N, C-alpha and C positions, 0 to 999 in steps of 0.2 A: 504494499499499499503505499502511495506517495503521500508526503507532507499535505499537498496540494487536496488531497480526498478529504483531509482532514477539518479542512476550513470550508467556510460557506462558498456557495458556487459564484458570489458576487464579491467575495472579500478581497483578493487580488486585483480585479478591476477598479474598484473602490477605493485601495490603499494607492495603486496607481495615479487615477483621478486628482488623491487628497495630494500627492507628492508633486503631480506636473500639472495638473489645472488650475487648482487652489491659486497657486501662486501669481499664474497667469492672471487671474481674475482680480486678485489683492491688487498687481500693478496697475491695472486699469480701474481702479478705483471702486472696485464692490466689496462689499461684505457679505459674510457668510452670514443665512438664514437657516436654521435647523427645525424650525416648527413642525415641518411636515415629514421630518426624516423619519425612516428611512427611504419610504417611498419617492419623496421629492427634496432636492438638496437645491435651496434658492440662493442667488447673489442680488443683491439689490444694490445700486449705484444713484445717488442722489444728487443731481446738478442745482444751478440755481434756479433751474426752471423746470425739470422734469425730472423723473426716476424710471431707471432701467430695471429690468429684472430677467435673470438669466435664470431657468429651472432644470436640473437636470432630473430626468423622469425614468424611473427603473421600470422595467417591466414586470406587470403586476403578479406573474408566477415564480418568481425568484431568478429568472434566467440572466445570465448574465450581457444584458442588453440596456442599453437607453436611447433616449431622445434628448433635444435640447429645445426647451419651450422658451419663448422670448416674447418681451412686450414690453411698451414705458407708456408713460401717463404723466399728467402735471405732478408735480412735486408735492401737491396737497393730495393727490389721491383722487378716486372717481366717486361720482354720484351716480347710483343707480336706484331707479324707481323712489327717486326723493332720499335717498338715504346716501349718506357721504361714507365712502369707506376709505381709511388711511393707506397709504401703501403698503405699511406691514400686514394688512390682513388682504392684500388682492393676491391671485393670482396671474399669472402671464397670460393665461388664456382668456381672462374676462375681458382684455382690452383690444380697443379697435385696433387693428393693423397687427396686431401678435402674429407670432408666427412659428415656424419648427424647423431646426436645420435637423438634417439626417443624410448619412451619406447615399442611402439606396433610393429608388423610385418608387418602392412599395410604399403604400399609403399603411400597411400593417406595421407590427413590429419587426417583420422582417427586413424592413428597409431601414431600422435602426442602427445606431452603434452596438454592433456586437463580438463578444468574444468567440461565443460559440459558432462553429464553421455552420454553414446551410446544411441540411440533412444527406443532399446528395453527395457532398466533399466527404461528411463524416463516414458515409458508407465505404467510401474508397482511400480513405487515409486513417493513418494510424494515430495522426494529433487530430484530435476532437475539437480544440480550442486554439485561437490566435492568441499570441502573449499579448497580457494585459498593456504592454509598453505599445504595441502596434496600434491598438484600437485608440488609447489616450494621444499618440501622435497625431491620427486622422481626425481626431476632434479638434486639436491645435490647429492643425492645418486648414481645416474647414472654418472653424470659428469668425476669423476675420471677416466674414460672409454677413455675419450679424450687425458687426461695428459698420462697416460699408452701408448696409441697408439703414441703419438710424444716420447716417453722416450724410449720404447723398441719395437715399432712397432706391438704389438699384439692389434689384431682386437676384441674389446670385443663383446658382444651378442648383445649389442644395438646401435651398430655402423654399418652403412654403408659407405664403403669408394667407391671413383669415381676416376677412372683413365682412361684418353683418352675418356671420355664421356660412358664409360662403368662401370657399378656397379660391385665391388667385395666384398667379405667379407659378414656376415652377412645370415648366410643359412637359406633356407625356410623350 
């Protein structure tokens, strides 16, 4: 039995995210918010006028897969049906123009960042998982698309933008 078999399925990937992605987000002015951990890890950055949110959404069945949800709003929060919600109580997917960063085109978790290899690959390979460092390197290489969207409105090829509940961007 390998030591990896004794750890949770997502442990190594979560540790790699913590060691590589967390510092990147801190350098960009984000603060970690663990209120919905372990299913969501949320980063919040507040500027003089707005708040930016980035969430790591883990696959609900405990597989080593995740997507990045993001959004922005006024630094004062949002008003929904007459009720004001401060930024600390908002999820990225509540926001107009929110979106998702994921490397694959599938709308399901199959398109998410993932350490487990696709089923067909696992059937013919002795290695069932991608090293966590490769998954996080992919995340770090694609994340600038989120900042580019916020700065210039450019929808990168790995972004899906949601508006009024309808999906926009990212051509199939």
